[in-house]
N, CA, C and O atoms as CSV, one atom per row, in Angstrom:
chain,resi,resn,atom,element,x,y,z
A,1,MET,N,N,-10.844,-14.214,116.040
A,1,MET,CA,C,-10.514,-15.363,116.840
A,1,MET,C,C,-10.637,-16.607,115.964
A,1,MET,O,O,-11.667,-16.811,115.322
A,2,SER,N,N,-9.637,-17.406,115.933
A,2,SER,CA,C,-9.632,-18.605,115.110
A,2,SER,C,C,-9.409,-19.831,115.990
A,2,SER,O,O,-8.518,-19.856,116.840
A,3,PHE,N,N,-10.220,-20.822,115.770
A,3,PHE,CA,C,-10.090,-22.069,116.511
A,3,PHE,C,C,-9.605,-23.154,115.574
A,3,PHE,O,O,-9.942,-23.157,114.390
A,4,GLN,N,N,-8.833,-24.055,116.089
A,4,GLN,CA,C,-8.342,-25.181,115.309
A,4,GLN,C,C,-9.124,-26.414,115.746
A,4,GLN,O,O,-9.008,-26.843,116.894
A,5,TYR,N,N,-9.908,-26.983,114.858
A,5,TYR,CA,C,-10.650,-28.191,115.155
A,5,TYR,C,C,-9.805,-29.392,114.758
A,5,TYR,O,O,-8.872,-29.270,113.964
A,6,GLU,N,N,-10.134,-30.548,115.312
A,6,GLU,CA,C,-9.319,-31.727,115.046
A,6,GLU,C,C,-9.360,-32.144,113.580
A,6,GLU,O,O,-8.456,-32.838,113.115
A,7,HIS,N,N,-10.395,-31.733,112.843
A,7,HIS,CA,C,-10.509,-32.091,111.437
A,7,HIS,C,C,-9.650,-31.191,110.542
A,7,HIS,O,O,-9.503,-31.466,109.351
A,8,GLN,N,N,-9.095,-30.145,111.094
A,8,GLN,CA,C,-8.398,-29.163,110.277
A,8,GLN,C,C,-6.888,-29.233,110.446
A,8,GLN,O,O,-6.369,-29.522,111.525
A,9,SER,N,N,-6.214,-28.962,109.363
A,9,SER,CA,C,-4.780,-28.727,109.394
A,9,SER,C,C,-4.596,-27.267,109.034
A,9,SER,O,O,-5.285,-26.763,108.147
A,10,GLN,N,N,-3.701,-26.589,109.688
A,10,GLN,CA,C,-3.513,-25.156,109.488
A,10,GLN,C,C,-3.281,-24.817,108.019
A,10,GLN,O,O,-2.222,-25.116,107.467
A,11,GLY,N,N,-4.271,-24.192,107.390
A,11,GLY,CA,C,-4.128,-23.714,106.022
A,11,GLY,C,C,-4.114,-24.789,104.955
A,11,GLY,O,O,-3.791,-24.503,103.802
A,12,ILE,N,N,-4.455,-26.010,105.305
A,12,ILE,CA,C,-4.402,-27.114,104.351
A,12,ILE,C,C,-5.764,-27.783,104.271
A,12,ILE,O,O,-6.363,-28.121,105.292
A,13,PHE,N,N,-6.251,-27.974,103.044
A,13,PHE,CA,C,-7.465,-28.746,102.832
A,13,PHE,C,C,-7.058,-30.124,102.335
A,13,PHE,O,O,-6.439,-30.261,101.279
A,14,LEU,N,N,-7.407,-31.126,103.098
A,14,LEU,CA,C,-7.140,-32.500,102.698
A,14,LEU,C,C,-8.230,-32.959,101.738
A,14,LEU,O,O,-9.223,-32.258,101.540
A,15,ASN,N,N,-8.047,-34.137,101.142
A,15,ASN,CA,C,-9.030,-34.648,100.186
A,15,ASN,C,C,-10.418,-34.754,100.798
A,15,ASN,O,O,-11.405,-34.395,100.156
A,16,ASP,N,N,-10.509,-35.242,102.030
A,16,ASP,CA,C,-11.807,-35.349,102.692
A,16,ASP,C,C,-12.430,-33.978,102.914
A,16,ASP,O,O,-13.641,-33.818,102.761
A,17,ASP,N,N,-11.626,-32.999,103.270
A,17,ASP,CA,C,-12.119,-31.633,103.448
A,17,ASP,C,C,-12.731,-31.124,102.144
A,17,ASP,O,O,-13.837,-30.582,102.134
A,18,MET,N,N,-12.008,-31.303,101.062
A,18,MET,CA,C,-12.473,-30.819,99.762
A,18,MET,C,C,-13.743,-31.544,99.323
A,18,MET,O,O,-14.633,-30.933,98.732
A,19,ARG,N,N,-13.830,-32.828,99.605
A,19,ARG,CA,C,-15.010,-33.606,99.237
A,19,ARG,C,C,-16.242,-33.075,99.978
A,19,ARG,O,O,-17.305,-32.915,99.379
A,20,ILE,N,N,-16.103,-32.808,101.257
A,20,ILE,CA,C,-17.217,-32.301,102.068
A,20,ILE,C,C,-17.655,-30.925,101.587
A,20,ILE,O,O,-18.845,-30.685,101.384
A,21,VAL,N,N,-16.704,-30.031,101.406
A,21,VAL,CA,C,-17.007,-28.664,100.966
A,21,VAL,C,C,-17.642,-28.679,99.575
A,21,VAL,O,O,-18.637,-27.993,99.341
A,22,GLN,N,N,-17.073,-29.455,98.654
A,22,GLN,CA,C,-17.608,-29.530,97.289
A,22,GLN,C,C,-19.012,-30.123,97.271
A,22,GLN,O,O,-19.876,-29.662,96.524
A,23,SER,N,N,-19.237,-31.137,98.086
A,23,SER,CA,C,-20.558,-31.768,98.153
A,23,SER,C,C,-21.608,-30.778,98.645
A,23,SER,O,O,-22.698,-30.696,98.079
A,24,ALA,N,N,-21.290,-30.035,99.687
A,24,ALA,CA,C,-22.236,-29.050,100.217
A,24,ALA,C,C,-22.488,-27.938,99.208
A,24,ALA,O,O,-23.634,-27.549,98.982
A,25,TYR,N,N,-21.438,-27.433,98.612
A,25,TYR,CA,C,-21.567,-26.360,97.622
A,25,TYR,C,C,-22.428,-26.828,96.445
A,25,TYR,O,O,-23.361,-26.133,96.043
A,26,SER,N,N,-22.121,-27.979,95.906
A,26,SER,CA,C,-22.863,-28.499,94.750
A,26,SER,C,C,-24.322,-28.761,95.103
A,26,SER,O,O,-25.218,-28.517,94.294
A,27,GLY,N,N,-24.555,-29.258,96.316
A,27,GLY,CA,C,-25.925,-29.522,96.736
A,27,GLY,C,C,-26.771,-28.267,96.792
A,27,GLY,O,O,-27.939,-28.288,96.402
A,28,VAL,N,N,-26.205,-27.187,97.267
A,28,VAL,CA,C,-26.956,-25.932,97.359
A,28,VAL,C,C,-27.149,-25.318,95.973
A,28,VAL,O,O,-28.245,-24.864,95.644
A,29,ILE,N,N,-26.111,-25.301,95.177
A,29,ILE,CA,C,-26.196,-24.701,93.846
A,29,ILE,C,C,-27.175,-25.458,92.951
A,29,ILE,O,O,-27.835,-24.851,92.108
A,30,SER,N,N,-27.275,-26.767,93.123
A,30,SER,CA,C,-28.135,-27.575,92.253
A,30,SER,C,C,-29.612,-27.514,92.639
A,30,SER,O,O,-30.454,-28.038,91.910
A,31,GLU,N,N,-29.941,-26.891,93.757
A,31,GLU,CA,C,-31.343,-26.767,94.158
A,31,GLU,C,C,-32.093,-25.846,93.202
A,31,GLU,O,O,-31.499,-25.042,92.483
A,32,GLN,N,N,-33.403,-25.988,93.217
A,32,GLN,CA,C,-34.247,-25.113,92.415
A,32,GLN,C,C,-34.336,-23.757,93.108
A,32,GLN,O,O,-34.897,-23.646,94.198
A,33,TRP,N,N,-33.789,-22.739,92.480
A,33,TRP,CA,C,-33.822,-21.392,93.026
A,33,TRP,C,C,-34.589,-20.496,92.071
A,33,TRP,O,O,-34.587,-20.716,90.859
A,34,GLU,N,N,-35.234,-19.503,92.614
A,34,GLU,CA,C,-35.901,-18.516,91.784
A,34,GLU,C,C,-34.838,-17.595,91.186
A,34,GLU,O,O,-33.644,-17.769,91.430
A,35,SER,N,N,-35.273,-16.638,90.419
A,35,SER,CA,C,-34.326,-15.744,89.738
A,35,SER,C,C,-33.442,-14.978,90.713
A,35,SER,O,O,-32.358,-14.528,90.342
A,36,LEU,N,N,-33.892,-14.823,91.954
A,36,LEU,CA,C,-33.091,-14.127,92.958
A,36,LEU,C,C,-32.249,-15.093,93.781
A,36,LEU,O,O,-31.930,-14.810,94.936
A,37,GLY,N,N,-31.891,-16.215,93.202
A,37,GLY,CA,C,-31.113,-17.217,93.926
A,37,GLY,C,C,-29.757,-16.686,94.359
A,37,GLY,O,O,-29.344,-15.602,93.946
A,38,PRO,N,N,-29.072,-17.445,95.185
A,38,PRO,CA,C,-27.811,-16.966,95.749
A,38,PRO,C,C,-26.694,-16.875,94.715
A,38,PRO,O,O,-26.660,-17.635,93.747
A,39,ASP,N,N,-25.808,-15.959,94.931
A,39,ASP,CA,C,-24.611,-15.818,94.116
A,39,ASP,C,C,-23.670,-16.980,94.462
A,39,ASP,O,O,-23.494,-17.312,95.634
A,40,THR,N,N,-23.076,-17.588,93.449
A,40,THR,CA,C,-22.225,-18.756,93.693
A,40,THR,C,C,-21.039,-18.432,94.595
A,40,THR,O,O,-20.631,-19.271,95.398
A,41,ALA,N,N,-20.486,-17.246,94.480
A,41,ALA,CA,C,-19.367,-16.857,95.347
A,41,ALA,C,C,-19.814,-16.729,96.800
A,41,ALA,O,O,-19.079,-17.097,97.716
A,42,ASP,N,N,-21.029,-16.202,97.010
A,42,ASP,CA,C,-21.557,-16.100,98.371
A,42,ASP,C,C,-21.761,-17.480,98.988
A,42,ASP,O,O,-21.475,-17.694,100.166
A,43,VAL,N,N,-22.254,-18.406,98.183
A,43,VAL,CA,C,-22.453,-19.775,98.666
A,43,VAL,C,C,-21.113,-20.390,99.049
A,43,VAL,O,O,-20.992,-21.003,100.110
A,44,ALA,N,N,-20.118,-20.233,98.203
A,44,ALA,CA,C,-18.794,-20.792,98.483
A,44,ALA,C,C,-18.208,-20.213,99.773
A,44,ALA,O,O,-17.679,-20.951,100.605
A,45,ARG,N,N,-18.303,-18.903,99.933
A,45,ARG,CA,C,-17.780,-18.275,101.147
A,45,ARG,C,C,-18.506,-18.766,102.392
A,45,ARG,O,O,-17.881,-19.022,103.421
A,46,TYR,N,N,-19.827,-18.897,102.298
A,46,TYR,CA,C,-20.605,-19.337,103.452
A,46,TYR,C,C,-20.261,-20.788,103.818
A,46,TYR,O,O,-20.088,-21.109,104.993
A,47,VAL,N,N,-20.162,-21.651,102.818
A,47,VAL,CA,C,-19.812,-23.052,103.065
A,47,VAL,C,C,-18.445,-23.140,103.750
A,47,VAL,O,O,-18.286,-23.864,104.732
A,48,LEU,N,N,-17.485,-22.418,103.241
A,48,LEU,CA,C,-16.146,-22.444,103.846
A,48,LEU,C,C,-16.152,-21.893,105.269
A,48,LEU,O,O,-15.466,-22.425,106.142
A,49,ARG,N,N,-16.917,-20.837,105.506
A,49,ARG,CA,C,-16.985,-20.250,106.843
A,49,ARG,C,C,-17.614,-21.225,107.838
A,49,ARG,O,O,-17.121,-21.375,108.956
A,50,MET,N,N,-18.697,-21.885,107.438
A,50,MET,CA,C,-19.346,-22.837,108.337
A,50,MET,C,C,-18.476,-24.077,108.551
A,50,MET,O,O,-18.461,-24.645,109.643
A,51,TYR,N,N,-17.761,-24.493,107.524
A,51,TYR,CA,C,-16.837,-25.620,107.680
A,51,TYR,C,C,-15.739,-25.254,108.673
A,51,TYR,O,O,-15.363,-26.059,109.526
A,52,ASP,N,N,-15.241,-24.058,108.554
A,52,ASP,CA,C,-14.206,-23.574,109.470
A,52,ASP,C,C,-14.717,-23.503,110.905
A,52,ASP,O,O,-13.938,-23.641,111.848
A,53,ARG,N,N,-16.004,-23.290,111.072
A,53,ARG,CA,C,-16.594,-23.218,112.419
A,53,ARG,C,C,-16.938,-24.593,112.986
A,53,ARG,O,O,-17.446,-24.699,114.102
A,54,GLY,N,N,-16.659,-25.646,112.215
A,54,GLY,CA,C,-16.807,-26.986,112.763
A,54,GLY,C,C,-17.929,-27.830,112.217
A,54,GLY,O,O,-18.126,-28.952,112.684
A,55,ILE,N,N,-18.676,-27.337,111.245
A,55,ILE,CA,C,-19.732,-28.152,110.646
A,55,ILE,C,C,-19.085,-28.953,109.522
A,55,ILE,O,O,-18.893,-28.451,108.415
A,56,VAL,N,N,-18.755,-30.200,109.823
A,56,VAL,CA,C,-17.959,-31.010,108.896
A,56,VAL,C,C,-18.743,-32.174,108.296
A,56,VAL,O,O,-18.176,-32.988,107.567
A,57,ASP,N,N,-20.029,-32.262,108.590
A,57,ASP,CA,C,-20.880,-33.264,107.962
A,57,ASP,C,C,-21.473,-32.639,106.699
A,57,ASP,O,O,-22.100,-31.582,106.765
A,58,ALA,N,N,-21.277,-33.284,105.557
A,58,ALA,CA,C,-21.691,-32.704,104.276
A,58,ALA,C,C,-23.190,-32.440,104.220
A,58,ALA,O,O,-23.613,-31.400,103.715
A,59,ASP,N,N,-24.001,-33.365,104.731
A,59,ASP,CA,C,-25.457,-33.169,104.697
A,59,ASP,C,C,-25.889,-32.012,105.583
A,59,ASP,O,O,-26.717,-31.196,105.179
A,60,LYS,N,N,-25.344,-31.936,106.767
A,60,LYS,CA,C,-25.680,-30.825,107.668
A,60,LYS,C,C,-25.224,-29.495,107.086
A,60,LYS,O,O,-25.930,-28.491,107.180
A,61,LEU,N,N,-24.049,-29.495,106.489
A,61,LEU,CA,C,-23.513,-28.280,105.882
A,61,LEU,C,C,-24.387,-27.834,104.718
A,61,LEU,O,O,-24.638,-26.641,104.550
A,62,THR,N,N,-24.849,-28.779,103.918
A,62,THR,CA,C,-25.737,-28.462,102.795
A,62,THR,C,C,-27.056,-27.890,103.294
A,62,THR,O,O,-27.527,-26.872,102.787
A,63,ARG,N,N,-27.651,-28.541,104.285
A,63,ARG,CA,C,-28.941,-28.071,104.815
A,63,ARG,C,C,-28.823,-26.695,105.452
A,63,ARG,O,O,-29.680,-25.835,105.246
A,64,LEU,N,N,-27.770,-26.489,106.221
A,64,LEU,CA,C,-27.575,-25.198,106.870
A,64,LEU,C,C,-27.386,-24.087,105.835
A,64,LEU,O,O,-27.978,-23.014,105.955
A,65,THR,N,N,-26.577,-24.343,104.842
A,65,THR,CA,C,-26.322,-23.342,103.802
A,65,THR,C,C,-27.593,-23.037,103.020
A,65,THR,O,O,-27.896,-21.876,102.744
A,66,SER,N,N,-28.331,-24.080,102.665
A,66,SER,CA,C,-29.590,-23.886,101.949
A,66,SER,C,C,-30.569,-23.067,102.781
A,66,SER,O,O,-31.203,-22.144,102.270
A,67,LEU,N,N,-30.690,-23.400,104.047
A,67,LEU,CA,C,-31.582,-22.664,104.939
A,67,LEU,C,C,-31.171,-21.201,105.048
A,67,LEU,O,O,-32.018,-20.309,105.033
A,68,HIS,N,N,-29.877,-20.962,105.157
A,68,HIS,CA,C,-29.375,-19.593,105.257
A,68,HIS,C,C,-29.786,-18.766,104.040
A,68,HIS,O,O,-30.268,-17.642,104.185
A,69,PHE,N,N,-29.598,-19.318,102.845
A,69,PHE,CA,C,-29.890,-18.553,101.634
A,69,PHE,C,C,-31.388,-18.484,101.355
A,69,PHE,O,O,-31.851,-17.511,100.759
A,70,ARG,N,N,-32.149,-19.478,101.764
A,70,ARG,CA,C,-33.609,-19.379,101.633
A,70,ARG,C,C,-34.149,-18.287,102.563
A,70,ARG,O,O,-35.071,-17.556,102.203
A,71,ARG,N,N,-33.567,-18.185,103.754
A,71,ARG,CA,C,-33.965,-17.129,104.688
A,71,ARG,C,C,-33.634,-15.754,104.108
A,71,ARG,O,O,-34.443,-14.829,104.188
A,72,ARG,N,N,-32.442,-15.624,103.524
A,72,ARG,CA,C,-32.066,-14.341,102.899
A,72,ARG,C,C,-33.009,-13.987,101.761
A,72,ARG,O,O,-33.386,-12.826,101.601
A,73,LEU,N,N,-33.393,-14.993,100.963
A,73,LEU,CA,C,-34.316,-14.762,99.854
A,73,LEU,C,C,-35.677,-14.313,100.390
A,73,LEU,O,O,-36.303,-13.407,99.841
A,74,HIS,N,N,-36.119,-14.952,101.456
A,74,HIS,CA,C,-37.406,-14.591,102.070
A,74,HIS,C,C,-37.378,-13.136,102.568
A,74,HIS,O,O,-38.338,-12.390,102.374
A,75,ILE,N,N,-36.286,-12.749,103.199
A,75,ILE,CA,C,-36.139,-11.377,103.702
A,75,ILE,C,C,-36.145,-10.382,102.541
A,75,ILE,O,O,-36.770,-9.326,102.631
A,76,LEU,N,N,-35.455,-10.715,101.461
A,76,LEU,CA,C,-35.440,-9.820,100.299
A,76,LEU,C,C,-36.840,-9.664,99.712
A,76,LEU,O,O,-37.232,-8.578,99.286
A,77,ARG,N,N,-37.575,-10.752,99.698
A,77,ARG,CA,C,-38.885,-10.732,99.082
A,77,ARG,C,C,-39.931,-10.049,99.968
A,77,ARG,O,O,-40.731,-9.248,99.484
A,78,TYR,N,N,-39.923,-10.363,101.247
A,78,TYR,CA,C,-41.010,-9.901,102.117
A,78,TYR,C,C,-40.595,-8.865,103.155
A,78,TYR,O,O,-41.432,-8.356,103.902
A,79,GLY,N,N,-39.320,-8.558,103.199
A,79,GLY,CA,C,-38.859,-7.519,104.106
A,79,GLY,C,C,-38.706,-7.951,105.470
A,79,GLY,O,O,-38.321,-7.157,106.328
């Protein structure tokens, strides 16, 4: 099921879209991660998926993505 949000154009990323996605991606990748940090491709896919679901604020997108991967790291470490 795919929803079209007002910020989206079908299959097109505008400059503002790219700026938001790049900012969130760079923010997560630049954080201090341990050796088991997230794979860059996984981060990119997650950022794009959350953007597609309507999270279009760069700071919120960065925090959500960081939280997601910190939770995954915690699960890997402690089960």
